[in-house]
N, C-alpha and C positions, 0 to 999 in steps of 0.2 A: 749105701750114700754114695750117689756118682756125684762129680766134681765140673766145676767151671774154672778155668784158670783166663782169666781176661788180662788183658796187657800183658805188662812187664811184673804184675803183682805176681809175687810166690803164695801168697795166701789165697788156697783157691775159696771159690762157693760153694757150698753143699747142698745137693738138690736131690731129692730122693729118686733113682735112677729110672724109675715108672714115670715119673713126674719130668725128666730130664729129658727121657727120650723124646715126648711132645714136645717139648719147648724146642728142643735142637732142631724140628722142623721147620718151627715158626722162627726160628731165628735166621736158618738158612735161607728160608724163603725173602726171607725180607732183606737179608742181606745180599743177595744173590740178585734182588732188584734196585741195588745200591741205594736201602733206605734206613735212614739213622733212624734209632729209635730207645727209648728208655726201658729197663726193666728193674721190677720192685720184687722184695719180698722179705717176709718177715725172717728175723734168724732162729735157725732150727734150736732144738732144745739140747742144750748142753753149752750152746754161744752165748756170747753178754747178748743180754735181752735187748728186744728193740728190731729194725728195719733197715734194708739198704736198698739203694737205686744207684744204679750203672748205667752209664750212655753206651748204648751200642752203634757202634761206626762201623763200616766195612773195613777201613783200613786200620782198624786194632786189632791184631794176633787175639785170636779165642780158639782153646780147646777145650772137647767135653771129655772126661774119662768117668766109665762106670764102671759098677764092682763086677755087673755081672757080662758074661759073655754074650751071652743070648741077648737079642734085639725082642724086646716085648713087643706082642700085638698093638698097632696104635688106634685110638678111638679118635673121630673123624669130629664128634662131638668136642672133644675136649681142645684137640686143636683148632678149631673152629671159635673154640671163647678166648683162647692165648691168641690168634691171629685178630679179631675182633679190637679187643683191648689195645695189640700192637699199634691199630691205626687211630689211638684216640690218642688228645696231648696228653693222658697219664701215663701212656705207654702200658707195657705187658704187666698183669697185676698174677702173678702165678695164684690160681686156685685149684684145690686138692680136686681129686677126680669126683667125690662124695659133694662138692659141690654145685655140679653141673646141673641139678633140676633146677627147672624154671630159667635159667640162662637165655637170654637170646642169644642164639652162638648163627644164624644164618645171614648171608650175605654175597652179595653178586662177586668180590674180592677174596674171601673168606678159602683157603687152602682145603682141599680132602685127603685123608690118611690114603 
């Protein structure tokens, strides 16, 4: 289970390593362009039930921590799905890799792996 440390918060956001690797690409791309957006996720099993949303901005410190030392092979369709949602008013909504079938993920600004 990977983690995102956001701002001065000492409590990490837990996201599965493979999903976090894909999310990191999208977040880095958006922040490099000085674009702000939201990120929403449902709380993982073992945490309090519910969902959370954070506002990501280039000036707010952000750190990604992975459990595994190896980087996974990235799936362009998964990155594109998250990038497309980042450009909407709802921001990035975490989707699992198995939810990709049937999603519209093509677009002129969608990054590729």
